[in-house]
C-alpha positions in Angstrom: 0.0 0.0 0.0 1.4 3.3 -1.1 1.6 6.3 1.3 -1.7 8.2 1.4 -3.7 5.3 0.0 -4.4 3.7 3.5 -8.0 3.9 4.7 -9.1 7.2 6.3 -10.1 5.6 9.6 -6.6 3.8 9.8 -4.8 7.2 9.4 -7.1 8.7 12.0 -6.4 5.9 14.5 -2.6 6.3 13.9 -2.8 10.0 14.9 -4.8 9.2 18.0 -2.4 6.5 19.0 0.5 8.8 18.6 -1.1 11.5 20.7 -2.1 9.0 23.4 1.5 7.7 23.5 2.9 11.2 24.0 0.4 11.9 26.8 1.2 8.7 28.6 5.0 9.3 28.3 4.6 12.8 29.7 2.6 11.6 32.6 5.0 8.8 33.4 7.9 11.2 33.1 6.4 13.6 35.6 5.6 10.7 38.0 9.2 9.4 37.8 10.6 12.9 38.5 8.4 13.2 41.6 9.7 9.9 42.9 13.3 10.5 42.0 14.0 14.2 41.3 17.0 15.0 39.1 20.1 15.9 40.9 21.2 19.4 40.3 24.9 19.7 40.0 26.6 22.8 41.1 28.9 24.4 38.6 32.6 24.4 39.3 32.5 28.1 40.1 30.3 27.4 43.1 32.8 25.3 44.9 33.2 26.1 48.6 35.9 28.7 49.3 39.3 27.5 50.4 39.5 27.6 54.2 41.6 30.3 55.8 45.1 29.6 57.2 43.8 29.7 60.7 41.0 27.3 60.0 43.3 24.8 58.3 46.0 24.9 60.9 43.4 24.5 63.5 42.1 21.5 61.6 45.5 19.9 61.4 46.1 20.4 65.1 42.6 19.3 66.0 41.6 22.7 67.2 41.4 23.7 70.9 40.0 20.3 71.7 43.0 18.6 70.0 45.4 20.7 72.0 43.6 19.8 75.3 43.4 16.1 74.5 47.1 16.0 73.6 47.9 17.5 77.0 45.7 15.1 79.0 48.2 12.1 78.9 51.1 14.3 80.0 49.0 15.8 82.8 47.9 12.3 84.0 51.6 11.2 84.1 52.7 14.2 86.1 49.8 14.1 88.6 50.0 10.4 89.2 53.8 10.5 89.5 53.6 13.3 92.0 50.7 12.1 94.1 52.0 8.5 94.3 55.7 9.3 94.6 57.8 10.9 97.3 55.8 14.1 97.3 52.5 12.3 97.9 51.7 8.8 99.2 55.4 7.7 98.8 54.5 4.3 97.3 58.0 4.0 95.9 59.7 5.5 92.8 59.0 2.5 90.5 55.5 1.9 91.8 54.6 5.6 91.2 56.2 5.5 87.8 54.3 2.4 86.7 51.0 3.9 87.8 51.9 7.1 86.0 52.7 5.2 82.8 49.5 3.3 83.1 47.5 6.4 83.7 49.1 8.2 80.8 48.7 5.4 78.2 45.2 4.6 79.6 44.0 8.2 79.2 45.3 8.3 75.6 43.5 5.1 74.7 40.4 6.3 76.4 40.4 9.5 74.3 40.7 7.4 71.1 37.9 5.0 72.1 35.7 7.9 73.0 36.2 9.5 69.6 35.5 6.1 67.9 32.3 5.6 69.8 31.1 9.1 68.7 32.3 8.4 65.1 34.8 11.3 65.3 38.2 11.5 63.6 40.9 9.6 65.7 44.0 10.8 63.8 45.1 13.2 66.6 44.3 10.6 69.3 46.4 8.0 67.4 49.3 10.4 67.0 49.2 11.3 70.7 49.0 7.7 71.7 52.0 6.8 69.6 54.1 9.6 71.2 53.0 8.7 74.7 53.7 5.0 74.0 57.3 5.7 73.0 57.9 7.9 76.1 56.2 5.4 78.4 58.3 2.5 77.0 61.5 4.4 77.7 60.4 5.4 81.2 59.4 1.8 82.0 62.6 0.3 80.5 65.0 2.7 82.3 62.9 3.1 85.5 63.3 6.9 85.3 60.3 9.2 84.9 62.3 11.9 83.0 62.7 9.6 80.0 59.0 9.8 79.4 59.7 13.3 78.0 62.9 12.5 76.1 61.2 11.6 72.7 59.4 15.0 72.7 62.5 16.9 73.6 64.6 15.2 70.9 61.8 15.6 68.3 61.6 19.3 69.0 65.3 19.8 68.7 65.3 17.9 65.4 62.6 20.2 64.1 64.8 23.2 65.1 67.7 21.8 63.0 65.4 21.2 60.0 64.0 24.7 60.1 67.4 26.3 60.3 68.6 24.1 57.4 65.7 25.1 55.3 66.6 28.8 55.7 70.2 28.0 54.9 69.3 26.4 51.6 66.7 29.2 50.9 63.7 26.9 51.1 62.0 28.2 54.2 59.6 25.6 55.6 57.1 28.1 56.9 56.7 29.3 53.3 55.8 25.7 52.2 53.4 25.4 55.1 51.7 28.6 54.1 51.5 27.6 50.5 49.8 24.2 51.3 47.5 25.5 54.0 46.5 29.0 52.9 47.5 29.4 49.2 45.7 26.4 47.6 48.9 24.4 47.3 50.6 27.0 45.2 54.1 28.2 46.0 54.2 31.3 43.9 55.7 33.1 46.9 59.1 32.1 45.6 58.7 34.8 42.9 57.6 37.3 45.5 60.8 38.7 47.1 59.0 40.4 50.0 57.0 37.3 50.9 60.2 35.1 50.5 62.2 37.3 52.9 59.2 37.2 55.3 59.1 33.4 55.3 62.9 33.3 55.8 62.9 35.2 59.0 59.6 33.7 60.2 61.1 30.2 59.8 63.9 31.4 62.1 61.3 32.7 64.6 59.7 29.3 64.7 63.1 27.7 65.2 63.8 30.0 68.1 60.4 29.3 69.6 60.9 25.5 69.4 64.5 25.8 70.7 63.2 27.7 73.8 60.6 25.0 74.5 63.1 22.2 74.0 65.9 24.0 75.7 64.0 24.6 79.0 62.8 21.0 79.0 66.3 19.7 78.2 67.8 21.7 81.0 65.3 20.2 83.4 66.0 16.8 82.0 69.7 17.1 82.8 68.8 18.4 86.2 66.6 15.2 86.8 63.5 17.4 87.4 61.0 15.0 85.8 57.8 16.5 87.2 59.0 20.0 86.3 59.4 19.0 82.7 55.7 17.9 82.5 54.6 21.2 84.1 56.7 23.2 81.6 55.3 21.2 78.7 51.7 21.9 79.7 52.0 25.5 81.1 54.6 27.0 78.9 54.8 25.2 75.6 51.3 25.8 74.3 51.3 29.6 75.1 54.6 29.9 73.3 53.2 28.0 70.3 50.0 30.1 70.2 52.0 33.4 70.4 54.3 32.3 67.6 51.4 31.2 65.4 49.6 34.5 66.0 52.7 36.5 65.1 53.2 34.4 62.0 49.6 35.0 60.8 49.9 38.7 61.5 53.2 39.1 59.6 52.0 37.2 56.5 48.7 39.1 56.5 50.6 42.4 56.8 52.7 41.8 53.8 49.9 40.3 51.6 47.5 43.2 52.5 50.2 45.8 51.7 50.9 44.2 48.3 47.2 44.0 47.5 46.7 47.7 48.3 49.8 48.5 46.2 48.4 46.5 43.3 45.1 48.2 43.5 46.8 51.6 43.5 48.9 50.7 40.5 45.7 49.5 38.6 43.9 52.8 39.4 46.9 54.8 38.3 47.1 52.8 35.0 43.3 53.3 34.5 43.7 57.1 35.1 46.6 57.3 32.7 44.7 55.4 30.0 41.7 57.7 30.5 43.9 60.8 30.2 45.5 59.4 27.1 42.1 58.7 25.5 40.9 62.2 26.5 44.0 63.8 24.9 43.5 61.7 21.8 39.9 62.7 21.5 40.8 66.4 22.0 43.5 66.2 19.3 41.0 64.5 16.9 38.5 67.2 17.7 41.0 70.0 17.0 42.1 68.4 13.8 38.5 68.2 12.7 37.9 71.9 13.5 41.1 72.9 11.6 39.9 70.9 8.6 36.5 72.6 8.6 38.1 76.0 8.9 40.2 75.3 5.8 
């Protein structure tokens, strides 16, 4: 059968069927959309802004809570060693030491378990437990409470050496830290002479800060003042760290803000110069036109 030769009623039924199919498909589509609405994807431009330097460093350290939790095992060791030792119940040096070790490790484990039960990150708790375990092993093996603090003292001194070495080879570590945590992983500060110099001397400031912390604890270690080391680590170390961090954030912000203002001033000056040049060109064109008309 050639096109157009089919019976009239057959063509009419075909149109009706086609319309019915379209209506059914539309209704089904709306029903499916209601059950499973399409996911709206955000464009790449709407990504969340990169966290600030303060926010990211706070995240890496676990925030205020992380700092407190990292101090709890040390505090437990100091308190138990003092209360059960010669200054307290006088249960004997080794007995007090073993109880102090148990209290320190137990508190670190308890913090980790508590975080797990609440489905919270345990990275900071695990790091703290690892450090406490090494110190506790040394203290238990030697029978001397001061060795509980030895790994921390040596680690801090090692950090001092690394910081100074990075300045000597003109690769300041604080610059890298800033690039990773506050500059989206970019290290374009190498081409910024003012920022580079700032990171050089800020790295030395951090080295001095760490050396003071480790130096005081090392002096007390040599003087066999085990409990005093713990007190210094809790009472002095964190305020020194907080002050150094605040000073670093202020110094970097001061330089970047000044450069931003300078860039804006230069852009405004260039825009004004271009506007003046355009105005002069228009005036010259107008004068040339008037001269031509007069001639």
